[in-house]
C-alpha positions as semicolon CSV with decimal commas, in nm:
position;residue;x (nm);y (nm);z (nm)
1;M;0,001;-0,009;0,001
2;D;0,143;0,358;-0,084
3;K;0,123;0,650;0,155
4;N;-0,176;0,790;-0,058
5;T;-0,394;0,492;0,012
6;A;-0,563;0,482;0,306
7;A;-0,667;0,198;0,494
8;Y;-0,956;0,192;0,731
9;L;-0,888;0,042;1,069
10;F;-1,304;-0,065;1,070
11;Q;-1,395;-0,117;0,718
12;S;-1,719;-0,238;0,611
13;R;-1,822;-0,615;0,512
14;R;-2,001;-0,478;0,215
15;G;-1,658;-0,377;0,020
16;Q;-1,363;-0,115;0,058
17;D;-1,607;0,144;0,226
18;R;-1,562;0,231;0,572
19;I;-1,803;0,243;0,870
20;H;-1,967;0,484;1,018
21;R;-1,943;0,612;1,374
22;V;-2,225;0,437;1,535
23;Q;-2,118;0,106;1,408
24;A;-1,743;0,165;1,513
25;W;-1,911;0,238;1,852
26;K;-2,084;-0,104;1,859
27;I;-1,806;-0,315;1,785
28;L;-1,598;-0,104;2,053
29;N;-1,836;-0,177;2,328
30;A;-1,879;-0,537;2,235
31;A;-1,531;-0,572;2,297
32;A;-1,469;-0,380;2,603
33;Q;-1,782;-0,563;2,724
34;E;-1,610;-0,942;2,652
35;V;-1,319;-0,784;2,846
36;G;-1,478;-0,624;3,146
37;I;-1,455;-0,293;3,045
38;S;-1,749;-0,060;3,098
39;E;-1,678;0,321;2,981
40;I;-1,542;0,347;2,577
41;G;-1,630;0,483;2,290
42;T;-1,494;0,638;1,999
43;H;-1,375;0,932;2,189
44;T;-1,162;0,731;2,377
45;L;-0,952;0,644;2,073
46;R;-0,937;0,999;1,996
47;K;-0,778;1,096;2,305
48;T;-0,542;0,758;2,319
49;F;-0,425;0,851;2,012
50;G;-0,322;1,215;2,138
51;Y;-0,167;1,066;2,471
52;H;0,031;0,816;2,273
53;F;0,115;1,046;2,048
54;Y;0,274;1,321;2,279
55;Q;0,474;1,047;2,462
56;K;0,629;0,947;2,156
57;Y;0,682;1,274;2,017
58;K;0,617;1,512;2,251
59;D;0,536;1,770;2,007
60;V;0,195;1,900;2,130
61;A;0,190;2,180;1,888
62;V;0,089;1,883;1,596
63;L;-0,140;1,771;1,820
64;Q;-0,333;2,106;1,886
65;Q;-0,375;2,133;1,516
66;I;-0,478;1,786;1,483
67;F;-0,717;1,855;1,709
68;N;-0,785;2,167;1,677
69;H;-0,769;2,308;2,000
70;S;-0,698;2,703;2,135
71;S;-0,433;2,671;2,291
72;P;-0,139;2,367;2,390
73;A;-0,291;2,396;2,750
74;V;-0,601;2,301;2,641
75;T;-0,437;1,969;2,460
76;M;-0,247;1,899;2,737
77;R;-0,525;1,841;2,948
78;Y;-0,721;1,678;2,696
79;I;-0,508;1,420;2,672
80;G;-0,446;1,390;3,046
81;I;-0,066;1,504;3,056
82;N;-0,149;1,735;3,335
83;Q;-0,285;1,496;3,522
84;D;0,042;1,238;3,479
85;I;0,257;1,547;3,576
86;M;0,067;1,591;3,876
87;D;0,082;1,241;3,979
88;E;0,452;1,210;3,936
89;A;0,479;1,508;4,156
90;V;0,257;1,406;4,424
91;D;0,405;1,054;4,457
92;G;0,792;1,167;4,451
93;F;0,691;1,436;4,765
94;S;0,726;1,354;5,122
95;L;0,817;1,559;5,379
């Protein structure tokens, strides 16, 4: 597959077309229930992508553009990085 050819993560059984958001949600929720996860959705994938993209590249500016956020701070909060930083700071703190 060349770089101009898109492959869908969730491909339709009816051919080369993609499935729609609602069908993706149904598939994700069925899989999540099988492994005991109760709260998951298509938005979960978006946030998870952002979190792992940031962990690999540390490029919040690109993520801000991808997510169309108004600031890097919004993007960092959205993907949970701020919470990770606070948790690490508290875990390492002692009197």
